[in-house]
C-alpha positions, 0 to 999 in steps of 0.5 A, spaced: 398 399 704 395 399 698 388 397 698 383 392 693 376 395 691 371 392 692 364 392 689 359 394 694 352 391 695 346 395 694 342 394 700 335 394 698 331 391 704 329 394 711 328 389 716 323 390 722 327 393 727 334 395 723 335 401 719 336 401 713 343 400 710 348 405 706 351 402 698 358 403 701 365 402 698 372 403 700 375 409 700 381 407 704 384 413 708 390 413 713 393 417 718 398 421 715 405 422 717 409 429 717 404 433 713 400 433 720 395 432 725 388 435 721 391 431 714 390 424 712 392 420 706 386 419 701 387 413 697 388 415 690 387 408 686 380 408 689 379 414 689 379 416 681 376 408 680 369 411 684 370 418 682 369 415 674 364 411 676 360 417 679 361 422 673 359 416 667 356 421 663 359 428 665 363 433 662 364 436 669 364 436 677 366 437 682 369 432 687 367 433 695 367 428 700 361 430 705 357 428 711 350 425 713 348 432 713 351 433 706 356 438 709 362 439 705 368 435 709 373 436 703 374 438 697 378 433 693 379 435 686 374 436 679 372 434 673 374 438 667 374 435 660 374 428 661 380 428 666 380 429 673 385 434 677 386 434 684 387 439 689 392 436 693 399 434 693 400 426 691 404 422 696 408 416 694 404 417 687 399 413 691 395 418 696 392 424 696 394 428 703 387 432 704 387 437 710 381 437 714 378 441 719 381 439 726 374 436 729 372 432 722 380 430 721 379 427 729 372 424 727 375 420 721 382 418 724 378 415 730 373 411 724 380 408 722 381 406 728 374 403 730 373 400 724 367 403 722 365 400 716 359 405 716 361 412 719 356 416 715 361 419 709 360 420 702 364 422 696 360 426 691 359 427 684 356 435 685 355 440 680 361 445 678 357 451 678 351 450 683 354 445 688 347 440 688 349 433 689 348 429 682 351 423 685 354 420 691 356 412 694 357 412 701 365 409 703 368 407 708 375 409 710 379 402 711 377 395 707 372 390 711 370 383 710 364 383 706 360 376 707 355 374 702 351 368 702 346 363 696 342 357 699 341 350 694 336 346 696 330 343 693 325 346 690 319 342 694 318 338 700 313 335 704 311 336 712 316 332 716 322 331 710 329 331 712 332 335 707 339 334 709 345 334 704 340 336 699 341 343 702 348 346 701 351 354 702 355 358 699 359 363 703 363 368 699 368 374 702 368 379 697 371 384 701 378 385 702 379 383 710 379 376 712 373 374 716 373 369 722 368 365 726 362 366 720 356 363 723 351 360 718 344 358 720 338 355 716 331 358 717 324 356 714 320 362 715 313 364 711 315 371 708 321 373 704 322 379 709 328 374 713 331 378 719 339 377 720 338 375 728 339 368 732 334 364 729 329 361 735 329 354 736 321 351 736 319 343 736 315 346 731 313 350 725 314 358 727 316 364 723 324 364 721 325 357 725 331 354 726 331 348 722 334 341 725 341 341 725 341 348 721 347 351 724 355 352 722 361 355 723 366 357 718 373 358 722 376 362 717 374 366 710 379 369 707 378 375 702 376 373 695 374 365 698 368 362 696 366 355 701 361 350 699 358 348 707 354 343 709 350 343 715 351 337 721 343 335 722 338 333 718 334 340 716 327 337 718 322 341 716 317 341 721 312 336 720 306 342 721 309 346 716 303 350 713 303 347 705 304 352 700 309 357 699 315 358 705 322 361 704 328 357 706 334 361 707 341 361 710 343 367 714 350 369 715 353 373 721 346 373 724 349 375 732 352 381 728 360 380 731 363 382 724 363 389 721 362 389 714 361 393 708 355 391 707 350 386 711 344 386 705 348 380 702 348 376 709 341 373 707 341 368 701 333 366 700 329 363 695 321 361 696 320 351 697 314 349 696 311 344 701 306 340 699 302 334 703 303 328 698 297 324 696 294 319 700 292 312 698 285 314 700 281 318 704 274 316 708 269 320 709 264 317 714 257 321 714 253 320 720 246 321 720 244 319 713 237 317 711 233 314 705 227 316 704 222 314 700 215 316 698 211 311 695 206 315 692 210 318 687 216 314 688 220 320 691 227 317 693 232 321 696 239 319 700 242 325 705 247 326 710 244 332 714 242 338 708 247 333 704 244 331 697 247 324 696 243 320 691 237 323 688 235 314 686 236 316 678 241 309 679 236 305 684 230 300 682 224 300 687 218 295 687 212 294 692 212 287 693 206 288 699 202 295 701 208 295 707 214 291 703 218 294 698 225 291 694 230 297 694 236 296 689 242 300 687 244 299 680 251 297 682 249 291 686 249 283 683 244 278 686 243 282 691 237 288 694 234 290 700 228 288 703 224 293 708 218 291 711 215 298 714 209 294 718 215 290 722 220 296 721 226 291 719 230 291 713 232 285 710 239 283 706 236 279 700 240 273 696 239 267 691 232 271 688 230 275 683 229 283 684 222 284 685 221 276 686 219 273 692 224 267 696 231 268 697 235 268 703 235 274 708 240 278 713 238 283 717 242 289 716 239 292 722 238 299 719 232 302 723 226 304 720 221 310 721 214 309 718 209 315 718 203 312 716 200 306 713 198 299 715 198 292 712 193 294 707 195 301 705 202 304 703 206 309 708 205 316 706 213 315 707 219 310 711 225 313 712 232 308 713 237 311 718 244 308 714 249 309 721 255 305 716 256 310 711 262 312 708 265 316 702 271 313 700 276 316 694 283 314 691 287 320 688 291 315 684 285 312 680 280 318 682 276 311 685 270 314 689 266 309 693 260 311 697 258 306 701 252 304 706 252 297 710 257 294 705 254 296 699 256 301 694 250 306 693 252 312 688 254 311 679 261 313 678 258 318 671 255 322 676 261 324 681 267 329 680 274 329 684 279 336 684 285 337 687 286 344 688 292 343 693 296 338 695 291 338 701 285 339 699 281 335 694 273 338 693 267 333 690 261 334 686 255 330 685 251 332 679 246 334 682 249 339 686 248 345 682 249 350 688 254 347 693 260 342 693 264 338 698 272 340 700 275 335 704 283 338 708 286 332 709 292 336 713 286 339 718 282 332 716 275 336 715 270 336 710 266 343 709 260 344 704 262 350 699 256 354 697 256 360 692 264 358 689 265 355 683 268 347 684 275 346 683 276 354 685 277 357 692 271 362 691 265 359 695 263 360 703 265 354 707 261 351 712 265 346 716 261 339 717 260 334 723 264 328 719 269 324 721 275 324 716 280 319 716 287 319 711 289 313 709 298 313 706 
């Protein structure tokens, strides 16, 4: 029976646990009729096509069938002055009647009957003087299916997103024999080394995880037929998928039930970027924040732990008495704080001008620590314990709000932001020359980065004991 020539796929990938495949092309063979049991009929159209490919650019060469050890199974013919001369008689103009050693003929006949697509034989173009192999290709003694797949999908997605109908697979049978019950699976991976094996189902992200509803079976795929396949489920990206570059793939015949000319094209994959959408706002609660003031030199700073939040350049300070001080941020209008270092209390004053007496007061509840001082002598320093302190940032407008007890305590031109990744923000305050803040909205943690360049991946990060909240 006449066979069609199948273009073989070049196998370049070696998966863990799987042996590398050879490039396989069809050189159809049939057991002989009256010529004898050690004679096989070799397809002449296949042989001529493959011989032409192998000897391209050569003036002379011998054509031989070799086993895995390059032992000659049969000499088929030779290329002389651009023409092939075959050493065996032709049958019906379609076959060469090739005689093999009895053991080799029996092994090849068994491969034909068993349907082994890779029996370990090669067609080789050899040097006509030395016999050295110039070029060779693995051949199969009969035709087989050859299922190839491609995946069509969006290149961007977010954790938890259902890809659904946006994903389709193109499946094609490049072989000369129909393929039946071809299973397809859609998997998500951290790299492009996708194994040909059944994908694992998992409640969250895992390497080579099967997406929900990502299995479908093609009942029949005729030779040269191509189909577009949609999947029955939501194909939801696991909600805990790490952001960044991932790979989405469709795997054909993961259970290896089909005998094919090549399995290298059973995987169609490509990268997909998993991005975390920008939140409406992120809020950092800053514990143990302290405002310290030294009256002697008007030294002023606000720190959360070791992190400087203000150097006082955008604050106004006024001493009313040795034990009474007024503080006002430049953004405050009609309101200021008044600190009594003897009573150890902080009041919010409204209805009066700054650095003037009068107005109405409200106890803020801020605790005051005082070092030295009296009713007649100023203290060496006093510290306000700002327990209700937070940093709020809105990515869309790039708006900062650094707030203490309901009042802003920052000046916008002194702060910068950088969205270094879909889930990663960096903040810098003008006086910070050796460090900056980094906030991970996925892990909901804040880090202090030192020794690096702002808006880069450089530097050493130290996790801070701050609470991060994400508003979507």
